[in-house]
TIMARMI-820974 format. One record per residue: residue in three letters; z, x, y of N, C-alpha, C in turn; residue number from 1. Coordinates in steps of 0.2 Angstrom, whole numbers, plus 2048, in hexadecimal, padded with zeros to 3 digits. Atoms other than C-alpha are relative to their C-alpha. Layout:
N
   res   n_Z   n_X   n_Y   ca_Z   ca_X   ca_Y   c_Z   c_X   c_Y     n
   ALA     Z     X     Y      Z      X      Y     Z     X     Y   NUM
...
//
This chain:
331
   res   n_Z   n_X   n_Y   ca_Z   ca_X   ca_Y   c_Z   c_X   c_Y     n
   UNK   804   7FD   804    778    1FE    536   803   805   7FB     1
   UNK   7FD   7FC   805    77B    208    526   802   807   802     2
   UNK   7FE   7F9   7FE    785    219    528   7FB   805   7FC     3
   UNK   804   7FB   803    778    221    51C   7FB   802   805     4
   UNK   805   7FD   7FB    76D    22C    527   7F9   801   7FD     5
   UNK   806   7FF   802    75B    22A    524   7FB   800   806     6
   UNK   804   7FF   7FA    74F    231    532   7F9   7FF   7FE     7
   UNK   808   801   801    73D    22A    532   7FC   805   804     8
   UNK   803   7FC   7FB    739    235    540   804   806   803     9
   UNK   7FC   7FB   7FC    73E    244    54B   802   7FE   806    10
   UNK   7FD   803   7FA    744    238    558   807   802   801    11
   UNK   7F9   7FF   7FE    754    23E    561   803   7F9   801    12
   UNK   7FD   806   7FF    757    22C    566   802   7FD   7F9    13
   UNK   7FE   802   806    756    227    554   806   803   7FD    14
   UNK   7FB   7FD   802    762    234    54F   807   7FE   803    15
   UNK   7FA   802   7FD    76F    22F    55C   802   7F9   7FE    16
   UNK   7FE   807   802    76E    21D    557   802   800   7F9    17
   UNK   7FE   800   807    76F    220    544   807   804   7FF    18
   UNK   7F9   7FC   801    77E    22C    547   806   7FC   803    19
   UNK   7FA   805   7FE    788    21D    54E   802   801   808    20
   UNK   7FE   7FF   7F9    788    223    560   7FD   7FB   805    21
   UNK   802   805   7FC    786    218    56F   7FA   803   804    22
   UNK   806   7FD   7FD    774    21C    575   7FF   7FD   807    23
   UNK   802   802   7F9    76D    21C    587   7F9   802   801    24
   UNK   807   7FF   7FE    75B    21A    58C   7FF   7FE   807    25
   UNK   802   802   7F9    753    218    59D   7F9   7FF   801    26
   UNK   807   800   7FE    743    213    5A5   7FE   805   805    27
   UNK   803   7FC   7FB    739    21F    5AF   7FB   7FC   803    28
   UNK   805   805   7FD    730    215    5BC   7FA   804   801    29
   UNK   806   7FC   800    71E    21A    5BB   7FD   801   807    30
   UNK   802   7FF   7F9    717    222    5CB   7F9   7FD   801    31
   UNK   806   802   7FD    708    21B    5D5   7FC   807   802    32
   UNK   802   7F9   7FE    701    22D    5D4   7FD   804   7FA    33
   UNK   802   7FC   806    6F8    23A    5CA   803   807   800    34
   UNK   7FC   7FA   800    705    247    5CE   805   801   7FB    35
   UNK   7FB   800   805    70F    24C    5BF   807   802   802    36
   UNK   7F9   7FF   7FD    71D    252    5CA   804   7FA   801    37
   UNK   7FC   807   7FF    721    240    5CE   803   7FE   7FA    38
   UNK   7FD   802   806    724    23D    5BC   806   805   7FE    39
   UNK   7FB   7FC   802    72E    24D    5B9   807   800   805    40
   UNK   7FB   801   7FB    739    24A    5C9   805   7FA   7FD    41
   UNK   7FC   805   803    73F    23A    5C1   803   801   7F9    42
   UNK   7FE   7FF   807    740    240    5AF   806   805   800    43
   UNK   7FB   7FB   800    74B    24F    5B3   807   7FD   801    44
   UNK   7F9   804   7FF    759    243    5BA   802   7FC   7FA    45
   UNK   7FE   805   806    758    237    5AB   801   804   7FA    46
   UNK   7FF   7FD   807    757    244    59D   807   803   7FF    47
   UNK   7F9   7FD   801    768    24B    5A1   805   7FB   7FD    48
   UNK   7FC   805   802    770    23B    59C   7FE   7FB   7FB    49
   UNK   803   805   804    764    232    591   7FE   803   7F9    50
   UNK   802   7FE   806    75F    232    57F   7F8   7FF   7FF    51
   UNK   807   802   800    74E    22B    583   7FE   7FE   806    52
   UNK   802   802   7FA    743    228    592   7FA   7FC   7FF    53
   UNK   805   805   801    738    219    592   7FA   801   805    54
   UNK   806   7FF   7FC    726    21C    599   7FD   7F9   800    55
   UNK   802   808   7FF    722    20A    5A0   7F9   7FF   800    56
   UNK   808   802   801    711    202    59C   7FE   7FB   805    57
   UNK   802   805   7FB    70B    1FA    5AC   805   7FA   800    58
   UNK   7FB   806   800    71B    1EF    5AE   7FE   7FC   806    59
   UNK   801   805   7FB    719    1DF    5B7   7F8   7FF   801    60
   UNK   807   800   7FF    706    1E1    5B4   7FD   803   806    61
   UNK   802   7FC   7FA    705    1ED    5C2   7FD   807   7FE    62
   UNK   802   7FA   802    6FB    1FD    5C2   804   806   802    63
   UNK   7FD   7F9   7FF    704    20E    5C0   7FD   805   7FC    64
   UNK   802   7FB   805    702    21E    5B7   801   7FD   7F9    65
   UNK   800   803   806    6FF    21A    5A5   806   803   7FC    66
   UNK   7FB   7FE   804    70D    21A    598   7FF   806   7FC    67
   UNK   802   7FA   805    704    226    58C   7FF   806   804    68
   UNK   800   7FA   7FC    701    232    59A   807   803   802    69
   UNK   7F9   7FE   7FF    713    232    59F   803   803   7FA    70
   UNK   7FE   7FD   806    717    235    58D   7FE   807   7FF    71
   UNK   803   7F9   800    70B    244    58D   804   805   804    72
   UNK   7FD   7FB   7FB    714    24C    59C   807   801   7FD    73
   UNK   7F9   800   802    726    248    595   800   805   7FA    74
   UNK   800   7FC   806    722    250    584   7FE   807   801    75
   UNK   802   7F9   7FE    71A    25F    58C   806   804   803    76
   UNK   7FA   7FD   7FD    72A    262    595   806   800   7FB    77
   UNK   7FB   800   804    735    25F    586   805   7FA   800    78
   UNK   7FC   806   800    73C    24E    58A   7FF   7FB   7FA    79
   UNK   800   805   806    73F    23F    57E   7FD   7FA   803    80
   UNK   802   806   7FE    733    231    583   800   7FA   7FB    81
   UNK   801   806   803    732    21F    57E   7FA   7FD   802    82
   UNK   807   802   7FE    720    21A    57E   800   7F9   800    83
   UNK   800   808   800    71F    208    584   7F8   7FE   800    84
   UNK   807   802   802    70F    1FF    57E   800   7F8   802    85
   UNK   801   807   7FF    70A    1EE    586   7FA   7FD   7FD    86
   UNK   805   803   804    6FF    1E3    57C   7FB   7FD   805    87
   UNK   805   804   7FB    6F7    1DB    58C   7FA   804   801    88
   UNK   805   7FC   7FD    6EB    1E9    590   7FB   803   7FB    89
   UNK   804   7FD   805    6E4    1F0    580   7FF   7FD   7FA    90
   UNK   801   804   806    6DD    1EA    570   803   805   7FA    91
   UNK   7FC   7FC   806    6E3    1F0    55E   7FC   807   7FF    92
   UNK   804   7F9   801    6D5    1FE    55D   803   805   805    93
   UNK   7FE   7FB   7FB    6DB    206    56D   807   802   7FF    94
   UNK   7F8   7FF   801    6EE    204    569   801   804   7FA    95
   UNK   7FF   7FB   806    6EC    20C    558   7FE   807   801    96
   UNK   802   7FA   7FE    6E3    21A    55F   805   804   805    97
   UNK   7FB   7FE   7FB    6F0    21C    56D   806   802   7FC    98
   UNK   7FA   7FF   804    6FE    21C    560   7FF   807   7FC    99
   UNK   801   7F9   804    6F6    22B    556   800   805   806   100
   UNK   800   7FB   7FA    6F3    234    567   807   802   802   101
   UNK   7F9   7FF   7FE    705    231    56C   804   804   7FB   102
   UNK   7FD   7FC   805    70C    237    55C   7FE   807   7FF   103
   UNK   803   7F9   800    701    247    55C   803   804   806   104
   UNK   7FD   7FC   7FB    709    24B    56D   807   801   800   105
   UNK   7F9   7FF   801    71A    24A    566   805   7FA   802   106
   UNK   7FC   806   7FF    71F    238    56B   803   7FD   7F9   107
   UNK   7FC   803   806    72C    231    55E   802   7F9   801   108
   UNK   7FD   806   7FF    731    221    566   7FB   7FB   803   109
   UNK   805   804   7FD    726    212    56A   803   7F9   801   110
   UNK   7FD   807   7FF    72B    201    572   7FA   7FB   801   111
   UNK   806   805   7FF    71F    1F2    570   802   7FA   804   112
   UNK   7FE   806   7FD    71F    1E4    57C   7F9   7FC   801   113
   UNK   806   804   7FF    712    1D6    57F   7FE   801   807   114
   UNK   802   7FE   7F9    712    1D9    592   7FF   7FA   804   115
   UNK   800   806   7FC    713    1CE    5A1   7F8   7FF   801   116
   UNK   807   802   7FF    703    1C4    5A5   7FE   803   807   117
   UNK   803   7FD   7FA    6F7    1CB    5B2   801   7FC   806   118
   UNK   7FF   804   7FA    6FA    1BC    5BD   806   802   804   119
   UNK   7FA   7FE   7FD    70B    1C4    5C1   7FF   807   804   120
   UNK   801   7F9   7FE    703    1D5    5C6   7FC   800   807   121
   UNK   803   7FF   7FA    6FA    1DC    5D5   7F8   7FF   7FF   122
   UNK   807   801   801    6E9    1D9    5CD   7FF   7FA   7FB   123
   UNK   800   805   805    6E9    1C8    5C6   7F9   7FE   7FE   124
   UNK   807   801   802    6D6    1C8    5C4   7FE   804   7FA   125
   UNK   801   7FC   806    6D8    1D4    5B6   7FF   7FC   7F9   126
   UNK   800   804   807    6D3    1CE    5A4   805   802   7FC   127
   UNK   7FB   7FF   805    6E0    1CB    598   7FD   802   7F9   128
   UNK   802   7FE   806    6DF    1D3    587   804   7FD   7FB   129
   UNK   7FB   803   805    6EE    1CE    57C   7FD   7FF   7FA   130
   UNK   802   800   807    6E5    1D2    56C   805   7FF   7FB   131
   UNK   7FA   801   804    6F6    1D3    564   806   7FF   804   132
   UNK   7FA   800   7FD    707    1CF    569   805   805   7FE   133
   UNK   7FB   7FA   801    717    1DA    568   802   800   7F8   134
   UNK   7FE   800   807    71B    1D4    556   7FA   803   7FC   135
   UNK   805   7FE   804    70A    1D7    550   7FF   808   801   136
   UNK   800   7F9   7FF    70A    1E8    558   805   804   7FC   137
   UNK   7FB   7FC   805    71A    1ED    54F   7FE   800   7F9   138
   UNK   802   800   807    713    1E8    53F   7FA   805   7FF   139
   UNK   806   7FB   801    703    1F2    542   803   807   800   140
   UNK   7FE   7FA   7FF    70D    201    547   804   802   7F9   141
   UNK   7FD   7FE   806    718    200    537   7FB   801   7FA   142
   UNK   805   7FF   805    709    1FE    52C   7FD   807   801   143
   UNK   802   7F9   7FF    702    20E    534   804   805   7FE   144
   UNK   7FB   7FB   802    712    218    532   802   800   7F8   145
   UNK   7FD   801   807    718    211    521   7FB   800   7FA   146
   UNK   806   800   805    707    20E    518   7FB   805   801   147
   UNK   805   7FB   7FF    6FD    21B    520   7F9   7FE   801   148
   UNK   807   803   7FF    6EE    210    524   800   7FC   807   149
   UNK   801   805   7FA    6E6    207    533   800   7F9   7FE   150
   UNK   801   808   802    6E5    1F4    534   7FA   7FF   7FC   151
   UNK   806   801   803    6D4    1F6    52D   801   802   7F8   152
   UNK   7FF   7FE   807    6DB    1FE    51D   7FE   807   7FF   153
   UNK   802   7F9   800    6D4    20F    521   805   805   800   154
   UNK   7FA   7FB   800    6DF    21E    51D   801   804   806   155
   UNK   7FE   7FB   7FB    6E8    228    52A   802   806   7FD   156
   UNK   7FF   7FA   803    6E8    23A    526   807   802   801   157
   UNK   7F9   7FF   7FF    6F9    23D    52E   803   7FA   804   158
   UNK   7FE   806   7FC    702    22D    533   805   802   805   159
   UNK   7FC   7FE   7FA    70C    22C    543   807   7FE   7FE   160
   UNK   7F9   801   801    71F    22E    541   803   7FD   806   161
   UNK   7FD   803   7FA    726    222    54D   806   7FB   7FF   162
   UNK   7FA   805   800    737    219    550   7FE   7FA   804   163
   UNK   804   806   7FD    731    207    554   805   7FC   804   164
   UNK   7FB   804   7FC    739    1FD    562   7FC   7FA   803   165
   UNK   802   806   7FD    737    1EC    56A   805   7FE   806   166
   UNK   7FB   803   7FB    73E    1E2    579   802   7F9   7FE   167
   UNK   7FD   806   801    749    1D3    579   802   7FD   807   168
   UNK   7FD   804   7FA    74E    1C6    586   805   7FB   7FE   169
   UNK   7FB   805   802    75F    1BE    582   801   7FB   805   170
   UNK   7FE   803   7FA    760    1B6    593   7FB   7FA   802   171
   UNK   805   805   7FE    751    1AA    594   800   7FB   7FA   172
   UNK   800   805   805    751    199    58B   7F9   800   7FD   173
   UNK   7FB   803   804    74F    193    57E   805   805   7FD   174
   UNK   7FB   7FB   802    75F    19D    57A   800   800   7F9   175
   UNK   7FF   800   807    760    197    568   7FA   803   7FC   176
   UNK   806   7FD   803    74F    19E    565   7FF   807   800   177
   UNK   800   7F8   7FF    752    1B0    56B   802   804   7FA   178
   UNK   7FE   7FC   806    75B    1B6    55C   7FB   800   7FA   179
   UNK   805   801   805    74E    1AF    551   7F9   804   801   180
   UNK   806   7FC   7FE    740    1B8    55A   802   807   7FF   181
   UNK   7FE   7F9   802    74A    1C8    558   800   801   7F9   182
   UNK   800   7FF   807    74B    1C5    546   7F8   801   7FE   183
   UNK   807   7FF   801    738    1C4    546   7FD   807   801   184
   UNK   802   7FA   7FE    736    1D4    54F   803   806   7FB   185
   UNK   7FD   7FB   804    742    1DD    543   7FC   800   7F9   186
   UNK   804   801   806    738    1D6    534   7F9   804   801   187
   UNK   806   7FD   7FF    728    1DD    53C   801   808   800   188
   UNK   800   7F9   800    72F    1EE    53D   805   803   806   189
   UNK   7FC   7FD   7FA    73B    1F0    54D   806   803   7FD   190
   UNK   7FA   7FC   802    748    1FD    54A   805   801   806   191
   UNK   7FC   800   7FA    74F    1FD    55C   7FE   7FB   805   192
   UNK   802   805   7FB    74F    1F0    56A   803   802   807   193
   UNK   7FD   800   7F9    751    1F1    57D   7FF   7F9   803   194
   UNK   800   807   7FE    756    1E1    585   7FE   800   808   195
   UNK   801   801   7F9    751    1DA    596   807   801   804   196
   UNK   7FA   7FF   7FD    75E    1DD    5A4   805   7FB   7FE   197
   UNK   7FA   805   801    76F    1D6    5A0   804   800   806   198
   UNK   7FC   801   7FA    778    1CF    5AF   805   7FA   7FE   199
   UNK   7FC   806   802    780    1C0    5A5   803   802   7F9   200
   UNK   7FD   7FE   806    78C    1C8    598   802   7FB   7FC   201
   UNK   7FE   806   805    793    1B7    591   7FA   7FE   7FC   202
   UNK   806   802   804    781    1B2    58D   7FE   805   7FB   203
   UNK   801   7FB   805    77E    1C3    585   804   800   7FA   204
   UNK   7FB   800   806    78E    1C2    57B   7FE   7FA   7FB   205
   UNK   801   805   805    789    1B1    574   7FA   801   7FC   206
   UNK   806   7FE   803    778    1B8    570   802   805   7FA   207
   UNK   7FE   7FB   805    780    1C6    566   804   7FD   7FB   208
   UNK   7FD   804   805    78B    1BA    55D   7FB   7FD   7FB   209
   UNK   805   802   804    77C    1B2    556   7FC   805   7FC   210
   UNK   803   7FA   804    774    1C3    552   804   802   7FB   211
   UNK   7FC   7FE   806    783    1C7    548   801   7FB   7FB   212
   UNK   7FF   805   806    784    1B7    53F   7FA   800   7FC   213
   UNK   806   7FF   804    772    1BA    53A   7FF   807   7FC   214
   UNK   800   7FA   803    776    1CC    535   7FB   805   803   215
   UNK   805   7FC   7FE    769    1D3    540   803   807   803   216
   UNK   7FD   7FA   7FD    775    1E0    549   800   806   7FB   217
   UNK   800   7FB   805    775    1E9    538   7F9   803   7FE   218
   UNK   807   7FF   801    762    1EA    538   7FC   804   805   219
   UNK   803   7FE   7FA    75E    1F0    549   805   803   805   220
   UNK   7FC   7FE   7FB    765    1FA    557   7FE   7FD   807   221
   UNK   801   804   7FA    767    1F0    567   803   803   806   222
   UNK   7FE   7FD   7FA    767    1F8    578   800   7FB   806   223
   UNK   800   805   7FA    76C    1ED    587   7FE   802   806   224
   UNK   803   7FF   7F9    762    1ED    597   805   800   805   225
   UNK   7FB   801   7FA    76D    1F1    5A6   7FC   804   806   226
   UNK   803   7FC   7FA    769    1F7    5B8   803   7FE   806   227
   UNK   7FC   802   7FA    770    1F8    5C9   7FB   7FC   805   228
   UNK   803   804   7FB    76B    1EC    5D6   801   803   807   229
   UNK   7FF   7FC   7FA    767    1F4    5E7   803   7FC   805   230
   UNK   7FD   804   7FB    76C    1E5    5F1   800   7F8   7FE   231
   UNK   801   807   801    76E    1D2    5F2   7F9   7FD   800   232
   UNK   807   802   7FF    75C    1D0    5F8   7FC   802   7F9   233
   UNK   804   7FD   806    756    1DB    5E9   802   7FB   7FA   234
   UNK   7FE   805   805    760    1CF    5DD   7FC   7FA   800   235
   UNK   804   806   7FF    758    1C0    5E5   7F9   801   7FE   236
   UNK   807   7FF   802    747    1C7    5E3   7FF   801   7F9   237
   UNK   801   7FF   807    749    1CD    5D1   801   7F9   7FC   238
   UNK   7FF   806   804    74F    1BC    5CB   7FB   7FB   802   239
   UNK   805   805   7FE    742    1B2    5D4   7F9   803   7FF   240
   UNK   807   7FD   801    733    1BE    5D2   7FE   804   7FA   241
   UNK   801   7FB   806    735    1C9    5C3   801   7FB   7F9   242
   UNK   800   805   806    731    1BF    5B3   805   803   7FB   243
   UNK   7FB   7FE   805    73F    1BF    5A6   807   802   802   244
   UNK   7FA   7FD   7FE    74D    1C5    5B1   804   7FA   802   245
   UNK   7FB   805   7FE    75C    1B9    5B3   806   803   803   246
   UNK   7FA   7FE   7FD    76A    1BD    5BF   804   7FA   803   247
   UNK   7FC   806   7FE    778    1B1    5C1   802   800   807   248
   UNK   7FE   801   7F9    77E    1AA    5D2   806   804   801   249
   UNK   7FA   7FC   7FE    78E    1B3    5D0   7FF   807   802   250
   UNK   802   7F9   7FF    786    1C4    5D0   7FD   800   807   251
   UNK   803   800   7FA    77B    1C0    5DF   805   7FE   806   252
   UNK   7FB   802   7FC    78A    1B8    5E8   804   806   802   253
   UNK   7FC   7FA   7FF    794    1C8    5E5   7FD   805   805   254
   UNK   803   7FC   7FC    787    1D2    5ED   7FF   7FE   807   255
   UNK   800   802   7F9    785    1C7    5FC   806   800   804   256
   UNK   7FA   7FF   7FD    797    1C8    5FF   802   807   802   257
   UNK   7FF   7F8   7FE    796    1DB    600   7FD   802   806   258
   UNK   804   7FD   7FA    792    1E3    610   7FA   803   7FE   259
   UNK   806   7FE   802    780    1E8    610   800   808   7FF   260
   UNK   800   7F8   801    783    1FB    611   804   802   7FA   261
   UNK   7FD   7FF   806    78E    1F9    602   7FD   7FD   7FA   262
   UNK   803   804   806    783    1EE    5F7   7FD   805   7FB   263
   UNK   803   7FB   805    77A    1FD    5EE   806   802   7FC   264
   UNK   7FA   7FD   804    78B    204    5E9   803   7FA   7FB   265
   UNK   7FD   806   804    791    1F2    5E3   7FB   7FF   7FA   266
   UNK   804   801   806    781    1F0    5D9   801   805   7FA   267
   UNK   7FE   7FB   805    785    201    5D0   806   7FE   7FD   268
   UNK   7FA   802   803    796    1FB    5CD   7FF   7FA   7FB   269
   UNK   801   805   805    790    1EB    5C5   7FD   802   7FA   270
   UNK   804   7FD   805    784    1F5    5BA   805   803   7FB   271
   UNK   7FB   7FC   804    793    200    5B4   805   7FB   7FC   272
   UNK   7FC   805   803    79E    1F0    5B1   7FC   7FD   7FA   273
   UNK   804   804   806    790    1E8    5A6   800   805   7FA   274
   UNK   801   7FB   805    78E    1F8    59C   807   800   7FC   275
   UNK   7F9   7FF   803    7A1    1F9    599   802   7F9   7FC   276
   UNK   7FF   807   804    7A1    1E6    593   7FC   800   7FA   277
   UNK   804   801   806    792    1E7    588   801   805   7FA   278
   UNK   7FE   7FB   805    798    1F7    580   805   7FE   7FB   279
   UNK   7FB   803   805    7A6    1ED    578   7FE   7FB   7FC   280
   UNK   803   806   804    79B    1E0    570   7FD   803   7F9   281
   UNK   803   7FE   807    798    1E3    55D   7F9   7FF   800   282
   UNK   808   800   801    786    1E7    559   7FC   803   806   283
   UNK   803   7FD   7FA    782    1EF    56A   800   808   7FE   284
   UNK   801   7F9   802    77B    201    566   7FF   804   806   285
   UNK   801   7FB   7FA    778    207    578   7FE   7FB   806   286
   UNK   803   803   7FA    771    203    589   7F9   803   802   287
   UNK   806   7FE   7FD    760    204    591   800   7FF   808   288
   UNK   7FF   800   7F9    761    208    5A4   7FA   7FF   803   289
   UNK   806   801   7FC    754    201    5B0   802   800   807   290
   UNK   7FE   7FF   7F9    757    208    5C1   7FA   801   804   291
   UNK   806   7FF   7FD    747    204    5CA   801   804   807   292
   UNK   800   7FC   7FA    744    212    5D7   807   802   802   293
   UNK   7FA   7FD   7FF    756    217    5D5   803   804   7FA   294
   UNK   7FE   7FC   806    756    224    5C7   806   804   802   295
   UNK   7FA   7FC   7FE    763    22E    5D1   806   7FD   7FE   296
   UNK   7FA   803   801    770    221    5CD   801   800   7F8   297
   UNK   7FF   801   807    76D    221    5BA   806   805   7FD   298
   UNK   7FB   7FB   802    778    231    5B7   807   7FE   802   299
   UNK   7F9   802   7FD    786    22A    5C2   802   7FA   7FC   300
   UNK   7FF   806   804    785    219    5B8   803   802   7F9   301
   UNK   7FE   7FE   807    786    222    5A7   806   803   800   302
   UNK   7F9   7FC   800    794    22E    5AC   806   7FB   801   303
   UNK   7FA   804   7FE    79F    221    5B5   801   7FA   7FB   304
   UNK   7FF   805   805    79C    214    5A6   803   803   7FA   305
   UNK   7FD   7FD   806    7A4    221    59A   7FC   802   7FA   306
   UNK   804   7FF   806    795    225    590   7FE   807   7FF   307
   UNK   801   7F9   801    796    238    592   807   803   7FE   308
   UNK   805   800   805    798    23F    585   7FF   7F9   7FD   309
   UNK   801   807   803    791    231    57A   806   7FE   7FC   310
   UNK   7FB   803   805    79E    226    572   7FD   7FD   7FA   311
   UNK   802   803   806    79D    21F    561   7FF   7F8   802   312
   UNK   801   807   7FF    797    20D    561   806   7FC   7FD   313
   UNK   7FA   805   802    7A4    1FE    55F   7FF   7FF   7F8   314
   UNK   801   802   807    7A7    1FC    54C   7FE   806   7FC   315
   UNK   803   7FA   804    7A0    20D    547   806   805   7FF   316
   UNK   7FA   7FC   802    7AD    218    53D   7FD   807   800   317
   UNK   803   7FA   800    7A8    22A    541   801   804   7F9   318
   UNK   7FF   7FD   806    7B0    230    530   7FB   7FE   7FB   319
   UNK   805   803   805    7A3    225    527   7F9   803   801   320
   UNK   806   7FE   7FF    795    22E    52E   800   807   7FD   321
   UNK   800   7F9   803    78F    23E    524   801   805   805   322
   UNK   7FE   7FB   7FC    796    24E    52B   7FA   803   804   323
   UNK   806   7FD   7FD    784    255    52E   7FE   7FC   806   324
   UNK   803   804   7FB    780    246    539   804   800   806   325
   UNK   7FC   800   7FA    78F    248    544   7FF   806   804   326
   UNK   801   7FA   7FC    789    259    549   7FA   800   805   327
   UNK   805   801   7FC    77A    252    552   802   801   807   328
   UNK   7FE   7FE   7F9    779    258    564   7FF   7F9   804   329
   UNK   800   806   7FC    77E    24A    570   801   802   807   330
   UNK   7FF   7FE   7F9    77D    24B    583   807   7FF   802   331
//
């Protein structure tokens, strides 16, 4: 990305990325509860080491506290949320209204995904909406922000100032198509990307080589998905039951060869190793940590991976960044 600093929003995540630092975001696992304390207990752990906290939108097509409600709680407490929006459940009218409401609450980051099909969730009888896909949602949000109008053409009095994100999965075939889909998301408006879990660093490295060949790493900030595996059994479940997750045999075998009481620690060690590997790949702007029901490990992973204080990204020359930008507060 260019060293010239241009902030579209008041997003801390955007500032960290545009200042050349290696950013960290993490998922807050949404509670099956109406108790706000369940959100705050997870957020306080994540906020100490993250530049943004993802409020997940019914992941796996399962019911949890809504992402917009989690964002409301996070902004009320002064945290930096990433509002996740799935196309699966709402039409364009509802989503445009939600974007205005989120921006009014102080949300500055939004991540658009198409969403897992309801057949994968706990209520497969639910009706699918899919009025728009993630690329169309990106384009819609960019029009609202940059042109100040709804899709109908009606003027927005105060447009939402949002840092726009999308998801990517470099690990699922057809591999040659994945960078091209990334290019479409960038053209639609994506400014940052969070990838699916990375357990296959050679595959990701090959993906990034193609991304660099296309010059896409200079147009978007790519945060690599990482996460600790609790056990060999968890690894088997994820790769067999969670759509889009690819875990190589070598990782599963490594966990199986580890005594059961040490598998959780080994899973954390694997996550740290992956962070240290992807951090050295040109074009990687940060990591997105997904620690399902293991938020307490996130701080340990970030610290032991050497991401506190925030290092500059590979290829970034600090002297090339304007002085005022280097003064941004970084955890």
